[in-house]
N, C-alpha and C positions, 0 to 999 in steps of 0.2 A: 526313431531318430528325433521326432518332434518332442517326445517325452524327455529324452536326454537333454535337448535344448532347453526345455522348460525347467528342468531340474538345475541345470547349470546357470541359467539366467535369472532364477528366482531371487537371489540376493540383490542383484542389480535392479530388478523390477521393484523389489521392496524399498530399496533406497530411493528410487525415483518417485515412488508414491509418497514417501516421507518428505522428500524435497518439495514436491508439489503442495503438500499440506502446509509446510512452513511458508512457502511463497504465498499461498492463499491467506494465511493468517496475517502475514506482514501487509499484504494489500488491504485487508480488512481494517487493520490498525491505522494505516495511512488514510483510508476513507473516513474513519471515525475522527481522526485528528483534523482533517479538512473540514468536516461538518462542525466540529467544535470551534474551529478558528472562524468559520463563516458566521457563526452565531454570536461571537464575541463583540463585533462592532456595534450591534444593536444595544448590547449592555453598556458599552462605552458611551454611546449617545445618550442613554438614559442617565448615566452618572453625570455627564456633562450638562444635560438639561436640568438636572436636580441641583447643580452647583456643587457636587461633591468633588469634582476634579476640575482643574483649569484647562484652558486651551493647550498650553504647552504639554501638560501631562497626557492629555488626550492624544495629541499628535505623536508623542513618543510611544505610547501604548499601541496606537493604530499602526505606526511604522513597524513595530516589533511583530504585530500580528501579520502584517503583509509579508514581512520577511519569512516568517514561519510558513505561511501559505505557499509562498514561492518555492521554498525548500521542499515542502511536501510534494508539490507538483513536479519539481525537477526529479525527485527520487522516483516517483511513479512513472514518469516518462522514460527514464533511463533503465528502470528495472525490466528484466526480461523473464519470461517463464522458464522453468528448468528445461534443460536440453531434452529430457524425456518427453515433455509435452509437445515441443516443436517437432521432434522426430516421430513421436507416437501417432500424430495425426495422419501422416502419410504412410507409415510402415505397416499398419494393420489392414492388410488387403483381403482378409477373409479366407486365407488358405489354411 
């Protein structure tokens, strides 16, 4: 009986694994974007201190960076792991 269940559920389990990998890749990409955004203000300050950009340009660029950072954080906070991960944690009871 369990063998038959495994055979019938194999495609669904495979799809769940693929969904989990896609989710992990997307989360990794968001983390990288956040790190890049957090590093950018230091570069902007250097440009401002060197006189390469003015205060107005600095403020516009900094505002755009903060908007991007806020968007990344909103996406991360609203994204949920695939249903298989939520269900899988409690469903594997060792039988």
